[in-house]
Each structure stands twice: as C-alpha cells, then as structure tokens.
C-alpha atoms as an extended CHARMM CRD file, in Angstrom:
* protein
*
       280  EXT
         1         1  UNK       CA             -0.1450000000        0.1380000000       -0.4610000000  PROA      1               0.0000000000
         2         2  UNK       CA              1.6590000000        3.0530000000       -1.0230000000  PROA      2               0.0000000000
         3         3  UNK       CA              1.8910000000        6.0690000000        1.6200000000  PROA      3               0.0000000000
         4         4  UNK       CA             -1.1280000000        8.4460000000        0.3930000000  PROA      4               0.0000000000
         5         5  UNK       CA             -1.5810000000       10.4680000000        2.5970000000  PROA      5               0.0000000000
         6         6  UNK       CA             -0.7010000000       14.0330000000        4.6540000000  PROA      6               0.0000000000
         7         7  UNK       CA             -1.0110000000       14.0410000000        8.1780000000  PROA      7               0.0000000000
         8         8  UNK       CA              0.5890000000       17.4940000000        8.8030000000  PROA      8               0.0000000000
         9         9  UNK       CA              3.3580000000       15.8860000000       10.5060000000  PROA      9               0.0000000000
        10        10  UNK       CA              5.6300000000       19.0110000000        9.7050000000  PROA      10              0.0000000000
        11        11  UNK       CA              3.5670000000       20.9360000000       11.7940000000  PROA      11              0.0000000000
        12        12  UNK       CA              3.4170000000       18.3350000000       14.8250000000  PROA      12              0.0000000000
        13        13  UNK       CA              4.9430000000       19.5600000000       18.2770000000  PROA      13              0.0000000000
        14        14  UNK       CA              7.3510000000       16.4440000000       18.4950000000  PROA      14              0.0000000000
        15        15  UNK       CA              8.5460000000       17.4800000000       21.3890000000  PROA      15              0.0000000000
        16        16  UNK       CA              5.7130000000       18.2710000000       23.4950000000  PROA      16              0.0000000000
        17        17  UNK       CA              4.1780000000       15.3550000000       22.1570000000  PROA      17              0.0000000000
        18        18  UNK       CA              6.8310000000       13.0270000000       23.1140000000  PROA      18              0.0000000000
        19        19  UNK       CA              6.9060000000       14.4260000000       26.5060000000  PROA      19              0.0000000000
        20        20  UNK       CA              3.3790000000       13.7680000000       26.9400000000  PROA      20              0.0000000000
        21        21  UNK       CA              3.2860000000       10.3110000000       26.5090000000  PROA      21              0.0000000000
        22        22  UNK       CA              6.9630000000        9.9960000000       28.5620000000  PROA      22              0.0000000000
        23        23  UNK       CA              9.0760000000        9.2380000000       25.4280000000  PROA      23              0.0000000000
        24        24  UNK       CA             11.2870000000       12.8470000000       25.7480000000  PROA      24              0.0000000000
        25        25  UNK       CA             13.8900000000       13.4100000000       22.7640000000  PROA      25              0.0000000000
        26        26  UNK       CA             13.5520000000       14.3800000000       19.3330000000  PROA      26              0.0000000000
        27        27  UNK       CA             17.0210000000       14.9740000000       18.0670000000  PROA      27              0.0000000000
        28        28  UNK       CA             18.3340000000       13.3810000000       15.6620000000  PROA      28              0.0000000000
        29        29  UNK       CA             18.4220000000        9.8500000000       15.4390000000  PROA      29              0.0000000000
        30        30  UNK       CA             17.1160000000        9.0580000000       18.6650000000  PROA      30              0.0000000000
        31        31  UNK       CA             13.4680000000        8.2750000000       16.9700000000  PROA      31              0.0000000000
        32        32  UNK       CA             14.4620000000        6.6240000000       14.1000000000  PROA      32              0.0000000000
        33        33  UNK       CA             11.6560000000        4.9080000000       12.2320000000  PROA      33              0.0000000000
        34        34  UNK       CA             12.4040000000        1.3080000000       13.2100000000  PROA      34              0.0000000000
        35        35  UNK       CA             10.6630000000       -1.4470000000       14.3940000000  PROA      35              0.0000000000
        36        36  UNK       CA             11.2510000000       -1.0630000000       17.8050000000  PROA      36              0.0000000000
        37        37  UNK       CA             10.8400000000        3.0060000000       17.9780000000  PROA      37              0.0000000000
        38        38  UNK       CA              7.1210000000        1.6830000000       16.1150000000  PROA      38              0.0000000000
        39        39  UNK       CA              6.7210000000       -0.2090000000       19.1910000000  PROA      39              0.0000000000
        40        40  UNK       CA              7.5970000000        2.1430000000       21.9270000000  PROA      40              0.0000000000
        41        41  UNK       CA              5.7260000000        4.9380000000       20.5050000000  PROA      41              0.0000000000
        42        42  UNK       CA              2.6550000000        3.2060000000       20.4480000000  PROA      42              0.0000000000
        43        43  UNK       CA              2.8360000000        1.5740000000       24.2190000000  PROA      43              0.0000000000
        44        44  UNK       CA              3.4850000000        5.1590000000       25.7280000000  PROA      44              0.0000000000
        45        45  UNK       CA              0.9110000000        6.4280000000       23.3790000000  PROA      45              0.0000000000
        46        46  UNK       CA             -2.1960000000        4.1270000000       24.8460000000  PROA      46              0.0000000000
        47        47  UNK       CA             -0.6880000000        4.2510000000       28.6130000000  PROA      47              0.0000000000
        48        48  UNK       CA             -0.7150000000        8.2460000000       28.5120000000  PROA      48              0.0000000000
        49        49  UNK       CA             -3.7340000000        9.4340000000       26.6440000000  PROA      49              0.0000000000
        50        50  UNK       CA             -6.5780000000        8.3140000000       27.9630000000  PROA      50              0.0000000000
        51        51  UNK       CA            -10.1840000000        7.9310000000       25.8220000000  PROA      51              0.0000000000
        52        52  UNK       CA            -13.1990000000       10.2090000000       26.6710000000  PROA      52              0.0000000000
        53        53  UNK       CA            -16.3230000000       11.6700000000       25.1720000000  PROA      53              0.0000000000
        54        54  UNK       CA            -16.9470000000       14.6590000000       27.4210000000  PROA      54              0.0000000000
        55        55  UNK       CA            -16.2200000000       17.0510000000       25.4730000000  PROA      55              0.0000000000
        56        56  UNK       CA            -19.5410000000       15.5360000000       23.3220000000  PROA      56              0.0000000000
        57        57  UNK       CA            -21.4550000000       15.6830000000       26.8590000000  PROA      57              0.0000000000
        58        58  UNK       CA            -20.5950000000       18.8540000000       27.7730000000  PROA      58              0.0000000000
        59        59  UNK       CA            -22.0690000000       20.4760000000       24.7620000000  PROA      59              0.0000000000
        60        60  UNK       CA            -19.0690000000       21.0350000000       22.3350000000  PROA      60              0.0000000000
        61        61  UNK       CA            -17.7220000000       20.0250000000       19.2030000000  PROA      61              0.0000000000
        62        62  UNK       CA            -14.7900000000       17.5590000000       18.1470000000  PROA      62              0.0000000000
        63        63  UNK       CA            -12.6280000000       19.7830000000       15.8210000000  PROA      63              0.0000000000
        64        64  UNK       CA             -9.8060000000       17.3210000000       14.1340000000  PROA      64              0.0000000000
        65        65  UNK       CA             -7.5310000000       19.0730000000       12.5770000000  PROA      65              0.0000000000
        66        66  UNK       CA             -3.6910000000       18.9040000000       14.0870000000  PROA      66              0.0000000000
        67        67  UNK       CA             -3.6230000000       22.5420000000       16.2650000000  PROA      67              0.0000000000
        68        68  UNK       CA             -6.8550000000       21.5290000000       18.1970000000  PROA      68              0.0000000000
        69        69  UNK       CA             -5.6380000000       17.9490000000       18.7510000000  PROA      69              0.0000000000
        70        70  UNK       CA             -2.4280000000       19.4410000000       19.8980000000  PROA      70              0.0000000000
        71        71  UNK       CA             -3.9220000000       21.8040000000       22.1040000000  PROA      71              0.0000000000
        72        72  UNK       CA             -6.4110000000       19.3730000000       23.8030000000  PROA      72              0.0000000000
        73        73  UNK       CA             -4.4450000000       16.1270000000       23.8220000000  PROA      73              0.0000000000
        74        74  UNK       CA             -0.6620000000       17.4740000000       24.4440000000  PROA      74              0.0000000000
        75        75  UNK       CA             -0.9820000000       21.1150000000       25.8510000000  PROA      75              0.0000000000
        76        76  UNK       CA             -4.0700000000       20.4860000000       27.7490000000  PROA      76              0.0000000000
        77        77  UNK       CA             -3.3660000000       16.8860000000       28.4920000000  PROA      77              0.0000000000
        78        78  UNK       CA             -6.7650000000       15.9570000000       28.0100000000  PROA      78              0.0000000000
        79        79  UNK       CA             -7.9870000000       12.9430000000       26.4390000000  PROA      79              0.0000000000
        80        80  UNK       CA             -9.9200000000       11.9480000000       22.9240000000  PROA      80              0.0000000000
        81        81  UNK       CA            -11.6020000000        9.0560000000       21.5920000000  PROA      81              0.0000000000
        82        82  UNK       CA            -10.4140000000        7.3740000000       18.4230000000  PROA      82              0.0000000000
        83        83  UNK       CA            -10.2900000000        9.4080000000       15.4930000000  PROA      83              0.0000000000
        84        84  UNK       CA             -8.4200000000       12.3250000000       17.6850000000  PROA      84              0.0000000000
        85        85  UNK       CA             -6.1610000000        9.4220000000       18.8400000000  PROA      85              0.0000000000
        86        86  UNK       CA             -5.7230000000        8.1810000000       15.0930000000  PROA      86              0.0000000000
        87        87  UNK       CA             -5.1250000000       11.5060000000       13.4570000000  PROA      87              0.0000000000
        88        88  UNK       CA             -2.3630000000       12.5570000000       16.3220000000  PROA      88              0.0000000000
        89        89  UNK       CA             -0.4020000000        9.3270000000       16.2000000000  PROA      89              0.0000000000
        90        90  UNK       CA             -0.1710000000        9.2330000000       12.5330000000  PROA      90              0.0000000000
        91        91  UNK       CA              1.0400000000       13.0210000000       12.4370000000  PROA      91              0.0000000000
        92        92  UNK       CA              4.0830000000       11.9610000000       14.8900000000  PROA      92              0.0000000000
        93        93  UNK       CA              4.8840000000        8.8750000000       12.8210000000  PROA      93              0.0000000000
        94        94  UNK       CA              5.0370000000       10.6080000000        9.8820000000  PROA      94              0.0000000000
        95        95  UNK       CA              7.0470000000       13.2640000000       10.9040000000  PROA      95              0.0000000000
        96        96  UNK       CA              9.4120000000       10.7080000000       12.0180000000  PROA      96              0.0000000000
        97        97  UNK       CA              9.2870000000        9.1370000000        8.7130000000  PROA      97              0.0000000000
        98        98  UNK       CA              6.9790000000        6.0050000000        8.8690000000  PROA      98              0.0000000000
        99        99  UNK       CA              4.3710000000        5.0940000000        6.0690000000  PROA      99              0.0000000000
       100       100  UNK       CA              0.6430000000        5.6780000000        7.5890000000  PROA      100             0.0000000000
       101       101  UNK       CA             -2.0180000000        5.5250000000        5.9240000000  PROA      101             0.0000000000
       102       102  UNK       CA             -5.4050000000        5.3960000000        7.5700000000  PROA      102             0.0000000000
       103       103  UNK       CA             -8.1760000000        2.7220000000        7.9310000000  PROA      103             0.0000000000
       104       104  UNK       CA            -11.6630000000        2.5620000000        9.3600000000  PROA      104             0.0000000000
       105       105  UNK       CA            -13.2560000000       -0.2340000000       11.0990000000  PROA      105             0.0000000000
       106       106  UNK       CA            -16.6870000000       -1.4940000000       12.6140000000  PROA      106             0.0000000000
       107       107  UNK       CA            -16.7670000000       -1.8890000000       16.3830000000  PROA      107             0.0000000000
       108       108  UNK       CA            -19.0450000000       -5.3450000000       16.7390000000  PROA      108             0.0000000000
       109       109  UNK       CA            -18.1610000000       -6.9490000000       20.2450000000  PROA      109             0.0000000000
       110       110  UNK       CA            -19.6770000000      -10.4920000000       18.6880000000  PROA      110             0.0000000000
       111       111  UNK       CA            -22.8480000000       -8.3130000000       17.6240000000  PROA      111             0.0000000000
       112       112  UNK       CA            -23.9730000000      -10.0220000000       14.5110000000  PROA      112             0.0000000000
       113       113  UNK       CA            -25.8730000000       -7.3460000000       12.3810000000  PROA      113             0.0000000000
       114       114  UNK       CA            -23.8740000000       -4.9330000000       10.3750000000  PROA      114             0.0000000000
       115       115  UNK       CA            -22.3890000000       -1.5870000000       12.0620000000  PROA      115             0.0000000000
       116       116  UNK       CA            -21.1030000000        1.4930000000       11.0590000000  PROA      116             0.0000000000
       117       117  UNK       CA            -17.3690000000        1.8690000000       10.0100000000  PROA      117             0.0000000000
       118       118  UNK       CA            -17.2110000000        4.3930000000       12.9080000000  PROA      118             0.0000000000
       119       119  UNK       CA            -13.6350000000        3.3990000000       14.5480000000  PROA      119             0.0000000000
       120       120  UNK       CA            -10.3420000000        4.6140000000       13.1980000000  PROA      120             0.0000000000
       121       121  UNK       CA             -7.0900000000        2.9010000000       13.0000000000  PROA      121             0.0000000000
       122       122  UNK       CA             -3.9400000000        2.8970000000       11.0100000000  PROA      122             0.0000000000
       123       123  UNK       CA             -1.7290000000        1.0000000000        8.7250000000  PROA      123             0.0000000000
       124       124  UNK       CA              1.4770000000        1.3920000000        9.1230000000  PROA      124             0.0000000000
       125       125  UNK       CA              5.1370000000        0.6890000000        7.0620000000  PROA      125             0.0000000000
       126       126  UNK       CA              8.4000000000        0.6310000000        8.2330000000  PROA      126             0.0000000000
       127       127  UNK       CA             10.9730000000        1.9220000000        6.0560000000  PROA      127             0.0000000000
       128       128  UNK       CA             13.4930000000       -1.3080000000        5.1250000000  PROA      128             0.0000000000
       129       129  UNK       CA             11.1620000000       -4.0660000000        6.5760000000  PROA      129             0.0000000000
       130       130  UNK       CA              8.2350000000       -6.3420000000        4.3410000000  PROA      130             0.0000000000
       131       131  UNK       CA              5.0060000000       -6.4770000000        5.8440000000  PROA      131             0.0000000000
       132       132  UNK       CA              2.3870000000       -3.6190000000        7.4680000000  PROA      132             0.0000000000
       133       133  UNK       CA              1.6550000000       -3.3100000000       10.8870000000  PROA      133             0.0000000000
       134       134  UNK       CA             -1.8210000000       -2.5830000000       12.7050000000  PROA      134             0.0000000000
       135       135  UNK       CA             -1.6480000000        0.4480000000       14.5810000000  PROA      135             0.0000000000
       136       136  UNK       CA             -4.7040000000        0.8170000000       17.3990000000  PROA      136             0.0000000000
       137       137  UNK       CA             -4.8170000000        3.7810000000       19.7620000000  PROA      137             0.0000000000
       138       138  UNK       CA             -7.7580000000        5.4070000000       20.2330000000  PROA      138             0.0000000000
       139       139  UNK       CA             -9.8910000000        1.8250000000       21.2000000000  PROA      139             0.0000000000
       140       140  UNK       CA             -8.9980000000        2.5620000000       24.5000000000  PROA      140             0.0000000000
       141       141  UNK       CA             -7.9160000000       -0.9370000000       25.8610000000  PROA      141             0.0000000000
       142       142  UNK       CA             -4.8520000000       -1.6240000000       23.7600000000  PROA      142             0.0000000000
       143       143  UNK       CA             -2.9970000000       -3.4860000000       22.2710000000  PROA      143             0.0000000000
       144       144  UNK       CA             -0.2290000000       -1.8910000000       23.6890000000  PROA      144             0.0000000000
       145       145  UNK       CA              2.2330000000       -2.3890000000       20.6610000000  PROA      145             0.0000000000
       146       146  UNK       CA              1.6420000000       -2.7460000000       17.1570000000  PROA      146             0.0000000000
       147       147  UNK       CA              0.6640000000       -6.0450000000       15.3690000000  PROA      147             0.0000000000
       148       148  UNK       CA              1.6800000000       -7.1130000000       12.1180000000  PROA      148             0.0000000000
       149       149  UNK       CA             -1.0100000000       -8.0810000000        9.8590000000  PROA      149             0.0000000000
       150       150  UNK       CA             -0.7860000000      -11.8450000000        9.3280000000  PROA      150             0.0000000000
       151       151  UNK       CA             -3.9430000000      -14.1190000000        9.1040000000  PROA      151             0.0000000000
       152       152  UNK       CA             -3.8140000000      -15.9390000000       12.3980000000  PROA      152             0.0000000000
       153       153  UNK       CA             -1.4100000000      -13.7160000000       13.9390000000  PROA      153             0.0000000000
       154       154  UNK       CA             -2.0390000000      -13.9350000000       18.3180000000  PROA      154             0.0000000000
       155       155  UNK       CA              0.0870000000      -12.0180000000       20.4380000000  PROA      155             0.0000000000
       156       156  UNK       CA              0.1270000000      -11.8900000000       24.1530000000  PROA      156             0.0000000000
       157       157  UNK       CA              0.7830000000       -8.2690000000       25.7760000000  PROA      157             0.0000000000
       158       158  UNK       CA              1.5550000000       -8.1820000000       29.1340000000  PROA      158             0.0000000000
       159       159  UNK       CA             -0.7170000000      -10.6740000000       29.3380000000  PROA      159             0.0000000000
       160       160  UNK       CA             -3.8720000000       -9.0920000000       27.4110000000  PROA      160             0.0000000000
       161       161  UNK       CA             -4.2650000000      -11.1620000000       24.5820000000  PROA      161             0.0000000000
       162       162  UNK       CA             -5.0410000000      -10.2850000000       20.6960000000  PROA      162             0.0000000000
       163       163  UNK       CA             -5.7270000000      -12.3620000000       17.3300000000  PROA      163             0.0000000000
       164       164  UNK       CA             -6.0580000000      -11.4090000000       14.0630000000  PROA      164             0.0000000000
       165       165  UNK       CA             -7.8890000000      -13.1250000000       11.5730000000  PROA      165             0.0000000000
       166       166  UNK       CA             -8.6200000000      -12.4290000000        7.4120000000  PROA      166             0.0000000000
       167       167  UNK       CA            -11.9110000000      -13.7770000000        7.5220000000  PROA      167             0.0000000000
       168       168  UNK       CA            -13.0360000000      -13.3170000000        3.4680000000  PROA      168             0.0000000000
       169       169  UNK       CA            -11.8310000000      -11.7490000000        0.1970000000  PROA      169             0.0000000000
       170       170  UNK       CA            -13.6700000000       -8.5240000000       -0.7260000000  PROA      170             0.0000000000
       171       171  UNK       CA            -12.5500000000       -7.7990000000       -3.1850000000  PROA      171             0.0000000000
       172       172  UNK       CA             -8.7740000000       -6.3710000000       -3.5340000000  PROA      172             0.0000000000
       173       173  UNK       CA             -8.9340000000       -5.0350000000        0.1330000000  PROA      173             0.0000000000
       174       174  UNK       CA             -9.9360000000       -8.4980000000        2.3050000000  PROA      174             0.0000000000
       175       175  UNK       CA            -11.7590000000       -8.4630000000        5.5300000000  PROA      175             0.0000000000
       176       176  UNK       CA             -9.6420000000       -8.5320000000        8.9480000000  PROA      176             0.0000000000
       177       177  UNK       CA            -11.3490000000       -9.3280000000       12.1330000000  PROA      177             0.0000000000
       178       178  UNK       CA             -9.4550000000       -8.4620000000       15.5470000000  PROA      178             0.0000000000
       179       179  UNK       CA            -10.0180000000      -10.5190000000       18.2930000000  PROA      179             0.0000000000
       180       180  UNK       CA             -9.6250000000       -9.4060000000       22.1200000000  PROA      180             0.0000000000
       181       181  UNK       CA             -9.6880000000      -12.1000000000       24.7960000000  PROA      181             0.0000000000
       182       182  UNK       CA            -11.6740000000      -11.3980000000       27.4700000000  PROA      182             0.0000000000
       183       183  UNK       CA            -13.3200000000      -13.1590000000       30.7580000000  PROA      183             0.0000000000
       184       184  UNK       CA            -15.7610000000      -15.1540000000       28.6950000000  PROA      184             0.0000000000
       185       185  UNK       CA            -13.4340000000      -16.3770000000       25.8450000000  PROA      185             0.0000000000
       186       186  UNK       CA            -12.1750000000      -14.8700000000       22.4820000000  PROA      186             0.0000000000
       187       187  UNK       CA            -14.2710000000      -11.7000000000       20.8050000000  PROA      187             0.0000000000
       188       188  UNK       CA            -14.4450000000       -9.8850000000       17.6730000000  PROA      188             0.0000000000
       189       189  UNK       CA            -13.7020000000       -6.3800000000       18.6900000000  PROA      189             0.0000000000
       190       190  UNK       CA            -13.8180000000       -4.9210000000       15.3070000000  PROA      190             0.0000000000
       191       191  UNK       CA            -13.8690000000       -5.8550000000       11.5580000000  PROA      191             0.0000000000
       192       192  UNK       CA            -11.8950000000       -3.8400000000        8.9860000000  PROA      192             0.0000000000
       193       193  UNK       CA            -10.4700000000       -3.6370000000        5.3330000000  PROA      193             0.0000000000
       194       194  UNK       CA             -6.9230000000       -2.1120000000        4.1020000000  PROA      194             0.0000000000
       195       195  UNK       CA             -8.8460000000        0.2500000000        2.1370000000  PROA      195             0.0000000000
       196       196  UNK       CA             -7.1580000000        3.4680000000        2.8920000000  PROA      196             0.0000000000
       197       197  UNK       CA             -9.5070000000        6.3460000000        4.3220000000  PROA      197             0.0000000000
       198       198  UNK       CA             -8.4530000000       10.1210000000        4.1550000000  PROA      198             0.0000000000
       199       199  UNK       CA             -8.9050000000       12.7950000000        6.4560000000  PROA      199             0.0000000000
       200       200  UNK       CA            -12.0520000000       14.0500000000        5.0930000000  PROA      200             0.0000000000
       201       201  UNK       CA            -13.3280000000       10.0540000000        5.7110000000  PROA      201             0.0000000000
       202       202  UNK       CA            -12.7070000000       10.7290000000        9.6400000000  PROA      202             0.0000000000
       203       203  UNK       CA            -14.2050000000       13.8440000000        9.6430000000  PROA      203             0.0000000000
       204       204  UNK       CA            -17.6280000000       12.4520000000        8.3680000000  PROA      204             0.0000000000
       205       205  UNK       CA            -17.5890000000        9.4410000000       10.3450000000  PROA      205             0.0000000000
       206       206  UNK       CA            -16.6880000000       11.7280000000       13.7330000000  PROA      206             0.0000000000
       207       207  UNK       CA            -19.5040000000       13.3080000000       12.7350000000  PROA      207             0.0000000000
       208       208  UNK       CA            -22.1990000000       10.5050000000       13.2730000000  PROA      208             0.0000000000
       209       209  UNK       CA            -20.4140000000        9.7270000000       16.5880000000  PROA      209             0.0000000000
       210       210  UNK       CA            -20.4590000000       12.8600000000       18.0500000000  PROA      210             0.0000000000
       211       211  UNK       CA            -23.6330000000       13.8920000000       16.9400000000  PROA      211             0.0000000000
       212       212  UNK       CA            -26.3330000000       10.9420000000       16.3060000000  PROA      212             0.0000000000
       213       213  UNK       CA            -28.4610000000       10.0590000000       19.0930000000  PROA      213             0.0000000000
       214       214  UNK       CA            -27.6170000000        6.5290000000       17.7990000000  PROA      214             0.0000000000
       215       215  UNK       CA            -24.1720000000        6.9520000000       18.8960000000  PROA      215             0.0000000000
       216       216  UNK       CA            -22.8920000000        5.5830000000       22.1420000000  PROA      216             0.0000000000
       217       217  UNK       CA            -20.9530000000        8.8030000000       22.9810000000  PROA      217             0.0000000000
       218       218  UNK       CA            -23.5760000000       11.2210000000       23.2160000000  PROA      218             0.0000000000
       219       219  UNK       CA            -25.9250000000        9.9800000000       25.6210000000  PROA      219             0.0000000000
       220       220  UNK       CA            -23.2490000000        9.6630000000       28.9180000000  PROA      220             0.0000000000
       221       221  UNK       CA            -19.9610000000       10.0630000000       30.1320000000  PROA      221             0.0000000000
       222       222  UNK       CA            -17.6120000000        7.4410000000       28.6600000000  PROA      222             0.0000000000
       223       223  UNK       CA            -13.9800000000        7.4320000000       29.7030000000  PROA      223             0.0000000000
       224       224  UNK       CA            -11.1840000000        4.6770000000       29.7850000000  PROA      224             0.0000000000
       225       225  UNK       CA             -7.5140000000        4.6260000000       30.9950000000  PROA      225             0.0000000000
       226       226  UNK       CA             -5.5470000000        1.7920000000       30.2130000000  PROA      226             0.0000000000
       227       227  UNK       CA             -1.9920000000        1.5440000000       32.1550000000  PROA      227             0.0000000000
       228       228  UNK       CA             -0.7960000000       -1.3650000000       30.9740000000  PROA      228             0.0000000000
       229       229  UNK       CA             -1.8730000000       -3.7370000000       34.1860000000  PROA      229             0.0000000000
       230       230  UNK       CA             -5.2430000000       -2.2830000000       34.3100000000  PROA      230             0.0000000000
       231       231  UNK       CA             -7.7850000000       -1.5890000000       32.3290000000  PROA      231             0.0000000000
       232       232  UNK       CA            -10.4220000000        1.4570000000       33.6800000000  PROA      232             0.0000000000
       233       233  UNK       CA            -13.5980000000        2.3360000000       32.6170000000  PROA      233             0.0000000000
       234       234  UNK       CA            -16.2470000000        4.9540000000       33.4340000000  PROA      234             0.0000000000
       235       235  UNK       CA            -19.8830000000        4.3670000000       31.7180000000  PROA      235             0.0000000000
       236       236  UNK       CA            -21.9670000000        6.9340000000       32.9380000000  PROA      236             0.0000000000
       237       237  UNK       CA            -21.7750000000        6.1190000000       36.9930000000  PROA      237             0.0000000000
       238       238  UNK       CA            -20.2920000000        2.9620000000       36.8550000000  PROA      238             0.0000000000
       239       239  UNK       CA            -16.4730000000        2.3670000000       37.4970000000  PROA      239             0.0000000000
       240       240  UNK       CA            -15.1930000000       -1.3120000000       36.4790000000  PROA      240             0.0000000000
       241       241  UNK       CA            -11.6210000000       -1.8260000000       36.7160000000  PROA      241             0.0000000000
       242       242  UNK       CA            -10.4180000000       -5.3640000000       34.6410000000  PROA      242             0.0000000000
       243       243  UNK       CA             -6.8690000000       -6.8790000000       35.0540000000  PROA      243             0.0000000000
       244       244  UNK       CA             -4.9920000000       -8.7550000000       32.2790000000  PROA      244             0.0000000000
       245       245  UNK       CA             -6.0210000000      -11.8360000000       34.1940000000  PROA      245             0.0000000000
       246       246  UNK       CA             -9.6440000000      -10.9150000000       33.3390000000  PROA      246             0.0000000000
       247       247  UNK       CA            -10.4150000000      -10.7320000000       37.3900000000  PROA      247             0.0000000000
       248       248  UNK       CA            -12.3390000000       -7.6060000000       37.9560000000  PROA      248             0.0000000000
       249       249  UNK       CA            -14.2990000000       -5.1590000000       39.9530000000  PROA      249             0.0000000000
       250       250  UNK       CA            -17.5590000000       -2.8370000000       39.6380000000  PROA      250             0.0000000000
       251       251  UNK       CA            -18.3150000000        0.4140000000       41.8610000000  PROA      251             0.0000000000
       252       252  UNK       CA            -21.0330000000        2.3100000000       41.3470000000  PROA      252             0.0000000000
       253       253  UNK       CA            -20.6080000000        6.1990000000       41.5500000000  PROA      253             0.0000000000
       254       254  UNK       CA            -22.7490000000        9.2620000000       42.9090000000  PROA      254             0.0000000000
       255       255  UNK       CA            -22.7410000000       12.0690000000       40.5730000000  PROA      255             0.0000000000
       256       256  UNK       CA            -21.0000000000       14.4170000000       42.6810000000  PROA      256             0.0000000000
       257       257  UNK       CA            -17.7240000000       11.4200000000       42.3810000000  PROA      257             0.0000000000
       258       258  UNK       CA            -17.5200000000       11.5520000000       39.0650000000  PROA      258             0.0000000000
       259       259  UNK       CA            -15.1600000000       14.4300000000       38.3700000000  PROA      259             0.0000000000
       260       260  UNK       CA            -12.5920000000       13.3330000000       40.9130000000  PROA      260             0.0000000000
       261       261  UNK       CA            -12.3650000000        9.9650000000       39.9490000000  PROA      261             0.0000000000
       262       262  UNK       CA            -11.9900000000       10.9940000000       36.2990000000  PROA      262             0.0000000000
       263       263  UNK       CA             -9.0900000000       13.1030000000       37.5020000000  PROA      263             0.0000000000
       264       264  UNK       CA             -7.2700000000       10.4420000000       40.2110000000  PROA      264             0.0000000000
       265       265  UNK       CA             -7.8690000000        7.4470000000       37.8890000000  PROA      265             0.0000000000
       266       266  UNK       CA             -8.2350000000        8.6340000000       34.7880000000  PROA      266             0.0000000000
       267       267  UNK       CA             -6.0180000000       11.1810000000       34.3760000000  PROA      267             0.0000000000
       268       268  UNK       CA             -8.3470000000       13.6430000000       32.9770000000  PROA      268             0.0000000000
       269       269  UNK       CA             -8.4360000000       17.1250000000       34.6610000000  PROA      269             0.0000000000
       270       270  UNK       CA            -11.4320000000       19.3520000000       34.4400000000  PROA      270             0.0000000000
       271       271  UNK       CA            -11.8160000000       23.0360000000       34.5840000000  PROA      271             0.0000000000
       272       272  UNK       CA            -14.0580000000       24.2100000000       37.7650000000  PROA      272             0.0000000000
       273       273  UNK       CA            -16.7440000000       25.2380000000       35.8170000000  PROA      273             0.0000000000
       274       274  UNK       CA            -17.4220000000       21.4710000000       33.2650000000  PROA      274             0.0000000000
       275       275  UNK       CA            -16.4210000000       19.1150000000       36.3990000000  PROA      275             0.0000000000
       276       276  UNK       CA            -19.7950000000       21.3310000000       37.9660000000  PROA      276             0.0000000000
       277       277  UNK       CA            -21.4500000000       20.5640000000       34.8060000000  PROA      277             0.0000000000
       278       278  UNK       CA            -20.6880000000       17.1310000000       34.6510000000  PROA      278             0.0000000000
       279       279  UNK       CA            -21.8250000000       17.0770000000       38.2390000000  PROA      279             0.0000000000
       280       280  UNK       CA            -25.5060000000       17.6910000000       37.1020000000  PROA      280             0.0000000000
C-alpha cells in the first residue's frame, strides 16, 4: 500500500508530544523509524493519553485539525476518542518517517448485524521492512504494541491477548477481524479492511459519532484508562476495573464523585466549570 496521506506531521510539536507520552527526546537519530521505535511509541501513547467523550457530553464539538488536537491532547493533557488519537499518532509517525495510511473499522463486540464504520485505525509500514502493522491507539484498551498484519497472528502483550484473522476476500482489500480475549473467551472486537481512508472520511465518521442519537457517545460520559496492568472504564456512573487475568471489580458512583474519579484514576482534569456541569 502506498503512503498516500498528508497527516501534517511537519506541523506537529514533536518534542511536546513525546514529552506528553513520556518519551522525551526528538533530536536527529533519537527516534529513527524502526520497529522498536513504533512499538515504544504505541505503548507510550495508549498508556498515557486516555479515551474520553466528555466534550460531547459538555455540549462542545470535536475538531480534528492538528492544532486543536495538539491543544487538547498534548497541551491541556486531556483525552479523546479514536479519531483524535489516530490523527495525532499518525502525524507523529509521519514526522518520524513511517508510512501511514488511515483505515476504518466496524466495532462489533460480538454483534451479528452490520455496524457503521466509525473506528479509526492505522496501517503502518516501517522503512526497510517488508509487511505492514496495525496500529490501534484509539480503542481505549490496547493493543499495547502494533500487530503485524498476518492472518492468524496471536499476540500476548503483558497478559492482554489479541488475534488477527483475515476472514474473507472482499474485492482486493480483504476483510480482517481483530479479536481480544476477555473473561468469557475470545470476542471479535472490530472488523476492518485495508481500503485507504482520508482525513475527510474521519471527519464524516466523527460527525456521526459526536452528534447522532444512535451513537453510544452522545448519551452519557464514557472514559477509559489503560495502564498496561489495569483497564479502567467509566460508563455513566459505573466504574469497572479489569486486570489482564480477566478479574474485575465494579463500583457505582454518585454524580458528585465522577469529576474526582476522572482526575485521580483516569488522569482527566476538568476545569471547575466543567466539573460542575458534569455533576449536574
């Protein structure tokens, strides 16, 4: 697949982004576009920047231009949902010299009826290496590292297990499924093709996710924090913590507790006004 996108990587404040994800240093040669660098970047990104839909719940839009994403996810140290994560990560990879093409996935989670293509993923190539890697940094629960696009690939990443399956031939792109092992066994997390998607495709998908009454992210606060050892989910007033062995705990919160839990557990710090609005 050709490198056919412009993710505006030249406009990225790379040093600020690397500092945000805990990988400081951007002098020439320090972050060469190697597979080891790609692995380190994805692990750092998914464990540093949380998933959240709070701007939608607070009545604000989700701009996807790079300056807005840098301001929110990097400077203000907030989180975002898949489109925000994928575009920011793509800009960093492009700046460092990786080949990056956008993809769209359909979140299934075991569903049998068709789902809209509303999940952003990245197809990444490494200079000098054959093959391609799936970088899924915006789902909220890993993978911790890229997955090589190979049918039947299984990966154990610190106890979190994933499997890739090429299900059927669909035109010339193929239909892939990413499976994740959960407490009740393997579940198909999402399907995707390697048909290239552009920024405008992400803008259209994001508009549906952020505005449609059919979107799960327009009805209640939803946040995730993946530390590598724990996966925290806030769904409305329900806070669930899952470990890699499948064990989990569930707590029901009161509205007054939500801003503090977001701050202390999810690393999402809201302004005083937004804290008050969220409580209500």
